[in-house]
C-alpha positions as a Python dict, from the first residue, in 0.01 Angstrom:
ca = {
    (1, 'S'): (0, 0, 0),
    (2, 'T'): (-28, -59, -371),
    (3, 'Q'): (15, -390, -383),
    (4, 'Q'): (175, -569, -739),
    (5, 'Q'): (-33, -894, -822),
    (6, 'Q'): (141, -1150, -947),
    (7, 'Q'): (0, -1333, -1286),
    (8, 'P'): (4, -1690, -1215),
    (9, 'L'): (167, -1910, -1440),
    (10, 'T'): (21, -2084, -1729),
    (11, 'L'): (110, -2424, -1772),
    (12, 'E'): (365, -2429, -2002),
    (13, 'E'): (551, -2202, -1777),
    (14, 'K'): (539, -2451, -1510),
    (15, 'S'): (735, -2747, -1724),
    (16, 'K'): (978, -2510, -1883),
    (17, 'R'): (1104, -2369, -1537),
    (18, 'W'): (1069, -2755, -1448),
    (19, 'S'): (1270, -2896, -1702),
    (20, 'K'): (1541, -2622, -1703),
    (21, 'L'): (1521, -2690, -1357),
    (22, 'Q'): (1644, -3001, -1392),
    (23, 'T'): (1821, -3017, -1669),
    (24, 'K'): (2060, -2789, -1476),
    (25, 'R'): (1986, -3014, -1159),
    (26, 'Y'): (2080, -3328, -1349),
    (27, 'S'): (2326, -3253, -1555),
    (28, 'H'): (2677, -3447, -1663),
    (29, 'R'): (2912, -3191, -1475),
    (30, 'R'): (2639, -3170, -1175),
    (31, 'R'): (2753, -3516, -1181),
    (32, 'F'): (3121, -3492, -1186),
    (33, 'A'): (3196, -3227, -994),
    (34, 'T'): (3525, -3245, -875),
    (35, 'T'): (3755, -3115, -1102),
    (36, 'N'): (4091, -3288, -1345),
    (37, 'S'): (4349, -2906, -1240),
    (38, 'N'): (4584, -3039, -1554),
    (39, 'N'): (4216, -3060, -1829),
    (40, 'N'): (4017, -2779, -1699),
    (41, 'N'): (3764, -2835, -2010),
    (42, 'G'): (3583, -3109, -1818),
    (43, 'P'): (3529, -3295, -1507),
    (44, 'S'): (3771, -3567, -1376),
    (45, 'T'): (3702, -3896, -1289),
    (46, 'H'): (4069, -4103, -1202),
    (47, 'K'): (4102, -4127, -863),
    (48, 'E'): (4413, -4289, -706),
    (49, 'L'): (4522, -4656, -661),
    (50, 'L'): (4521, -4793, -344),
    (51, 'P'): (4766, -5024, -275),
    (52, 'P'): (4641, -5384, -203),
    (53, 'E'): (4684, -5455, 80),
    (54, 'H'): (4447, -5142, 253),
    (55, 'V'): (4153, -5373, 58),
    (56, 'R'): (4333, -5689, 199),
    (57, 'K'): (4319, -5544, 577),
    (58, 'I'): (3963, -5387, 411),
    (59, 'L'): (3867, -5740, 454),
    (60, 'A'): (4035, -5929, 680),
    (61, 'D'): (3821, -5739, 869),
    (62, 'H'): (3466, -5736, 775),
    (63, 'G'): (3563, -6131, 716),
    (64, 'D'): (3373, -6212, 1096),
    (65, 'M'): (3046, -6105, 1163),
    (66, 'S'): (2962, -6284, 1405),
    (67, 'S'): (3046, -5947, 1628),
    (68, 'K'): (2849, -5706, 1787),
    (69, 'R'): (3074, -5428, 1595),
    (70, 'Y'): (2891, -5511, 1249),
    (71, 'S'): (2568, -5537, 1319),
    (72, 'A'): (2466, -5243, 1205),
    (73, 'D'): (2602, -5321, 831),
    (74, 'K'): (2427, -5688, 856),
    (75, 'R'): (2162, -5475, 577),
    (76, 'I'): (2439, -5418, 354),
    (77, 'Y'): (2529, -5779, 361),
    (78, 'L'): (2205, -5814, 221),
    (79, 'G'): (2224, -5624, 22),
    (80, 'A'): (2476, -5680, -251),
    (81, 'L'): (2385, -6028, -259),
    (82, 'K'): (2213, -5924, -599),
    (83, 'Y'): (2587, -5860, -648),
    (84, 'V'): (2721, -6198, -606),
    (85, 'P'): (2699, -6317, -994),
    (86, 'H'): (2840, -6067, -1112),
    (87, 'A'): (3098, -6075, -840),
    (88, 'V'): (3145, -6457, -911),
    (89, 'F'): (3222, -6357, -1256),
    (90, 'K'): (3453, -6060, -1217),
    (91, 'L'): (3688, -6367, -1027),
    (92, 'L'): (3678, -6655, -1310),
    (93, 'E'): (3765, -6318, -1592),
    (94, 'N'): (4031, -6166, -1365),
    (95, 'M'): (4157, -6551, -1198),
    (96, 'P'): (4527, -6595, -1363),
    (97, 'M'): (4559, -6859, -1595),
    (98, 'P'): (4798, -7111, -1498),
    (99, 'W'): (5099, -6939, -1732),
    (100, 'E'): (5050, -6638, -1546),
    (101, 'N'): (5260, -6672, -1165),
    (102, 'V'): (5112, -6257, -1149),
    (103, 'K'): (4772, -6114, -1236),
    (104, 'T'): (4722, -5734, -1139),
    (105, 'V'): (4342, -5612, -1253),
    (106, 'P'): (4204, -5258, -1095),
    (107, 'V'): (3884, -5358, -812),
    (108, 'L'): (3551, -5214, -748),
    (109, 'Y'): (3466, -5311, -303),
    (110, 'H'): (3257, -5130, -119),
    (111, 'V'): (3403, -4953, 218),
    (112, 'T'): (3224, -5224, 466),
    (113, 'G'): (3427, -5488, 268),
    (114, 'A'): (3062, -5599, 219),
    (115, 'I'): (3177, -5719, -150),
    (116, 'S'): (3397, -5616, -376),
    (117, 'F'): (3453, -5713, -773),
}
């Protein structure tokens, strides 16, 4: 039984192989894996808009953290504290002016209700 010995890779070959793997792994296409049905050329980052009641319900349900049901979420709330200045900025930015009756703005929120922008 003769086995063919594989030559060890040189540092340059290892470097090229690693670089190619990382490029493939972290490419733009992989980051946005979903495809757009209208445009097959590139990925789509479009998400369906949800009604305002959806966000209101999440924030109302998670408003009281004293319940044992949300004891696991406390870590998420502590992690969200670093984004509070940005959330306050977005709140001030999106407040309607006195002459506006209603102002509809897009909202970015965490599913636990920890923070919303």
